C-alpha positions in Angstrom: 0.0 0.0 0.0 1.4 3.3 -0.9 0.6 6.8 0.5 -1.9 7.6 -2.3 -4.0 4.5 -1.5 -4.1 5.4 2.2 -5.1 9.0 1.5 -7.8 7.7 -0.9 -9.2 5.3 1.7 -9.1 8.1 4.3 -11.1 10.3 2.0 -13.7 7.6 1.5 -14.0 7.0 5.2 -14.5 10.7 5.9 -17.0 11.1 3.1 -19.1 8.1 4.4 -19.0 9.5 8.0 -20.1 12.9 6.7 -23.0 11.4 4.7 -24.0 9.3 7.7 -23.9 12.3 10.1 -26.0 14.4 7.7 -28.6 11.7 7.4 -28.8 11.3 11.2 -29.1 15.1 11.7 -31.8 15.6 9.1 -33.8 12.5 10.0 -37.5 13.4 10.8 -37.3 11.0 13.8 -34.8 13.4 15.5 -36.8 16.6 15.0 -38.5 16.5 18.4 -35.2 16.0 20.3 -33.5 18.8 18.4 -36.5 21.1 18.9 -36.3 20.5 22.7 -32.5 21.1 22.6 -33.0 24.5 20.9 -35.0 25.6 23.9 -32.4 24.8 26.5 -30.8 28.3 26.6 -34.2 29.7 27.5 -35.0 27.2 30.2 -34.2 29.5 33.1 -35.7 32.7 31.6 -39.6 32.7 31.9 -39.9 35.8 29.8 -37.9 34.4 26.9 -39.8 31.1 27.2 -43.1 33.0 26.9 -42.0 34.8 23.7 -40.8 31.5 22.2 -44.1 29.8 23.0 -46.0 32.7 21.4 -43.9 32.5 18.3 -44.4 28.7 18.0 -48.2 29.2 18.4 -48.2 31.8 15.6 -46.2 29.5 13.4 -48.4 26.5 14.0 -51.5 28.6 13.4 -50.1 29.6 10.0 -49.4 26.0 9.1 -53.0 25.0 9.8 -54.5 27.7 7.6 
């Protein structure tokens, strides 16, 4: 095995890992967990949490129309 073959295999491994990670991140099954994680910075601030909940209510109201 020469250095070119090792570099080529390394590139393929990194590409497969990237595609796998992208599929995992954008999977619809993970949406709820990621939505909950986006709210963690606001967990201690009741005023910010109220604003976020109002924005989500408006967004869900628009989707239903």
